[in-house]
Short mmCIF file of the C-alpha atoms (twelve columns), coordinates in Angstrom:
data_MODEL
# 
_entry.id   MODEL 
# 
loop_
_atom_site.group_PDB 
_atom_site.id 
_atom_site.type_symbol 
_atom_site.label_atom_id 
_atom_site.label_alt_id 
_atom_site.label_comp_id 
_atom_site.label_asym_id 
_atom_site.label_seq_id 
_atom_site.Cartn_x 
_atom_site.Cartn_y 
_atom_site.Cartn_z 
_atom_site.pdbx_PDB_model_num 
ATOM 1   C CA . MET A 1   -51.738  41.417 -21.180 1 
ATOM 2   C CA . SER A 2   -53.536  39.131 -19.172 1 
ATOM 3   C CA . TYR A 3   -52.338  37.572 -16.054 1 
ATOM 4   C CA . VAL A 4   -52.759  33.895 -16.377 1 
ATOM 5   C CA . VAL A 5   -50.588  31.779 -14.375 1 
ATOM 6   C CA . VAL A 6   -48.926  28.866 -16.497 1 
ATOM 7   C CA . GLU A 7   -48.843  25.541 -14.353 1 
ATOM 8   C CA . HIS A 8   -45.804  23.193 -16.098 1 
ATOM 9   C CA . GLY A 9   -46.737  20.944 -19.237 1 
ATOM 10  C CA . GLU A 10  -49.974  22.710 -19.323 1 
ATOM 11  C CA . GLY A 11  -51.304  23.238 -23.230 1 
ATOM 12  C CA . PRO A 12  -53.391  26.232 -24.502 1 
ATOM 13  C CA . PHE A 13  -57.011  23.748 -24.035 1 
ATOM 14  C CA . SER A 14  -56.331  23.191 -20.832 1 
ATOM 15  C CA . ARG A 15  -55.294  26.917 -19.709 1 
ATOM 16  C CA . GLY A 16  -58.177  27.866 -21.710 1 
ATOM 17  C CA . LEU A 17  -60.521  24.717 -19.792 1 
ATOM 18  C CA . ARG A 18  -58.929  25.595 -16.225 1 
ATOM 19  C CA . ARG A 19  -60.017  29.484 -16.761 1 
ATOM 20  C CA . ARG A 20  -63.148  28.891 -17.762 1 
ATOM 21  C CA . ARG A 21  -64.375  25.895 -15.125 1 
ATOM 22  C CA . PHE A 22  -66.994  28.020 -13.441 1 
ATOM 23  C CA . ILE A 23  -68.603  28.780 -16.307 1 
ATOM 24  C CA . ALA A 24  -68.489  24.945 -18.099 1 
ATOM 25  C CA . ALA A 25  -69.605  23.680 -14.771 1 
ATOM 26  C CA . GLY A 26  -72.477  26.133 -14.489 1 
ATOM 27  C CA . VAL A 27  -73.702  25.517 -17.959 1 
ATOM 28  C CA . ILE A 28  -73.611  21.321 -17.274 1 
ATOM 29  C CA . ALA A 29  -75.545  21.707 -13.887 1 
ATOM 30  C CA . GLY A 30  -78.216  24.268 -15.421 1 
ATOM 31  C CA . VAL A 31  -78.832  21.570 -18.045 1 
ATOM 32  C CA . GLU A 32  -78.660  18.500 -16.392 1 
ATOM 33  C CA . ALA A 33  -80.934  20.805 -12.941 1 
ATOM 34  C CA . VAL A 34  -83.212  21.343 -15.783 1 
ATOM 35  C CA . LEU A 35  -83.700  17.807 -16.363 1 
ATOM 36  C CA . VAL A 36  -84.118  16.776 -12.627 1 
ATOM 37  C CA . LEU A 37  -86.943  19.204 -12.053 1 
ATOM 38  C CA . ALA A 38  -88.307  17.757 -15.142 1 
ATOM 39  C CA . ASP A 39  -88.562  14.549 -13.590 1 
ATOM 40  C CA . LEU A 40  -86.290  13.264 -16.976 1 
ATOM 41  C CA . ILE A 41  -83.692  11.992 -14.189 1 
ATOM 42  C CA . PRO A 42  -84.571  10.862 -10.977 1 
ATOM 43  C CA . TRP A 43  -82.968  13.060 -8.382  1 
ATOM 44  C CA . TRP A 44  -81.040  9.868  -6.614  1 
ATOM 45  C CA . ALA A 45  -79.091  9.206  -9.357  1 
ATOM 46  C CA . ALA A 46  -78.253  13.008 -9.833  1 
ATOM 47  C CA . VAL A 47  -77.135  11.866 -6.297  1 
ATOM 48  C CA . LEU A 48  -75.054  8.648  -7.429  1 
ATOM 49  C CA . THR A 49  -73.144  10.386 -10.060 1 
ATOM 50  C CA . ALA A 50  -72.530  13.511 -7.874  1 
ATOM 51  C CA . ILE A 51  -71.146  10.713 -5.018  1 
ATOM 52  C CA . ALA A 52  -69.123  9.288  -8.018  1 
ATOM 53  C CA . ALA A 53  -68.273  12.755 -9.578  1 
ATOM 54  C CA . VAL A 54  -66.321  13.579 -6.493  1 
ATOM 55  C CA . ALA A 55  -65.120  10.727 -5.231  1 
ATOM 56  C CA . ILE A 56  -63.444  10.168 -8.995  1 
ATOM 57  C CA . TYR A 57  -61.715  13.563 -8.357  1 
ATOM 58  C CA . VAL A 58  -60.578  13.532 -4.807  1 
ATOM 59  C CA . GLY A 59  -59.312  9.915  -5.090  1 
ATOM 60  C CA . TRP A 60  -57.933  10.250 -8.243  1 
ATOM 61  C CA . ALA A 61  -58.176  13.153 -10.789 1 
ATOM 62  C CA . ARG A 62  -56.969  15.847 -8.006  1 
ATOM 63  C CA . GLU A 63  -53.048  14.349 -7.989  1 
ATOM 64  C CA . HIS A 64  -53.111  13.593 -11.708 1 
ATOM 65  C CA . THR A 65  -50.329  15.005 -13.705 1 
ATOM 66  C CA . ASN A 66  -52.169  15.640 -16.581 1 
ATOM 67  C CA . PRO A 67  -54.673  18.620 -16.363 1 
ATOM 68  C CA . ILE A 68  -57.072  18.286 -18.912 1 
ATOM 69  C CA . VAL A 69  -57.861  15.546 -16.607 1 
ATOM 70  C CA . ARG A 70  -57.651  17.462 -13.365 1 
ATOM 71  C CA . SER A 71  -60.074  20.063 -14.759 1 
ATOM 72  C CA . VAL A 72  -62.330  17.913 -16.745 1 
ATOM 73  C CA . ALA A 73  -62.328  15.894 -13.074 1 
ATOM 74  C CA . TRP A 74  -63.221  19.277 -11.589 1 
ATOM 75  C CA . VAL A 75  -65.912  20.395 -13.891 1 
ATOM 76  C CA . LEU A 76  -67.612  17.444 -13.181 1 
ATOM 77  C CA . GLY A 77  -67.592  16.667 -9.863  1 
ATOM 78  C CA . ALA A 78  -68.774  20.710 -8.978  1 
ATOM 79  C CA . SER A 79  -71.555  20.695 -11.560 1 
ATOM 80  C CA . GLN A 80  -72.689  17.255 -10.381 1 
ATOM 81  C CA . LEU A 81  -72.647  19.033 -6.450  1 
ATOM 82  C CA . VAL A 82  -74.716  22.241 -8.139  1 
ATOM 83  C CA . VAL A 83  -77.220  19.556 -9.437  1 
ATOM 84  C CA . VAL A 84  -77.903  17.802 -5.983  1 
ATOM 85  C CA . LEU A 85  -77.880  21.218 -4.148  1 
ATOM 86  C CA . VAL A 86  -80.978  22.553 -6.475  1 
ATOM 87  C CA . PRO A 87  -84.178  20.621 -5.348  1 
ATOM 88  C CA . VAL A 88  -82.789  20.922 -1.805  1 
ATOM 89  C CA . ALA A 89  -82.508  25.025 -2.294  1 
ATOM 90  C CA . ILE A 90  -86.156  24.753 -4.416  1 
ATOM 91  C CA . VAL A 91  -87.581  23.032 -1.332  1 
ATOM 92  C CA . LEU A 92  -85.840  25.937 1.557   1 
ATOM 93  C CA . VAL A 93  -87.024  28.696 -1.018  1 
ATOM 94  C CA . GLY A 94  -91.038  27.188 -0.849  1 
ATOM 95  C CA . LEU A 95  -90.364  26.991 2.627   1 
ATOM 96  C CA . LEU A 96  -89.421  30.346 3.296   1 
ATOM 97  C CA . ALA A 97  -92.418  30.979 0.712   1 
ATOM 98  C CA . LEU A 98  -95.057  29.690 2.893   1 
ATOM 99  C CA . VAL A 99  -93.521  31.592 6.284   1 
ATOM 100 C CA . GLY A 100 -93.762  34.892 4.816   1 
ATOM 101 C CA . VAL A 101 -97.290  33.942 3.535   1 
ATOM 102 C CA . VAL A 102 -98.046  32.747 7.122   1 
ATOM 103 C CA . VAL A 103 -96.495  35.937 8.972   1 
ATOM 104 C CA . LEU A 104 -98.302  38.106 6.610   1 
ATOM 105 C CA . ALA A 105 -101.631 36.323 7.694   1 
ATOM 106 C CA . LEU A 106 -101.132 36.634 11.473  1 
ATOM 107 C CA . LEU A 107 -100.378 40.638 10.670  1 
ATOM 108 C CA . ALA A 108 -103.354 40.911 8.739   1 
ATOM 109 C CA . LEU A 109 -105.485 39.301 11.289  1 
ATOM 110 C CA . THR A 110 -103.717 41.360 14.237  1 
ATOM 111 C CA . VAL A 111 -104.732 44.530 12.374  1 
ATOM 112 C CA . LEU A 112 -108.352 43.044 12.128  1 
ATOM 113 C CA . LEU A 113 -108.693 42.257 15.343  1 
ATOM 114 C CA . LEU A 114 -107.037 45.426 17.042  1 
ATOM 115 C CA . ASP A 115 -109.496 47.590 14.948  1 
ATOM 116 C CA . ARG A 116 -111.634 49.385 17.323  1 
ATOM 117 C CA . ARG A 117 -114.512 50.295 15.084  1 
# 
């Protein structure tokens, strides 16, 4: 037996969507992130879409009486925010890799300079 909270007026479709909304947001964000990274969708368009999706969720859908509207708006808003963060994360990982290479190079240079032979 599963312990699923049933909201008032919620049907099986909206309950399943609410239960799987993290997976749905992840799939949408993954596909769109690949399109942004392949430069098929400009990053600024993804940012504008994220702003619009979050504004729709916060301003209208969060208090909507239909649970399907709430869940779909949440999935779209969350997936768009993840898409915006993917290029930022790639830049941060690149910077960390560069810092790591510099630290290793400095360590290697130190070892070479301290060699007494």
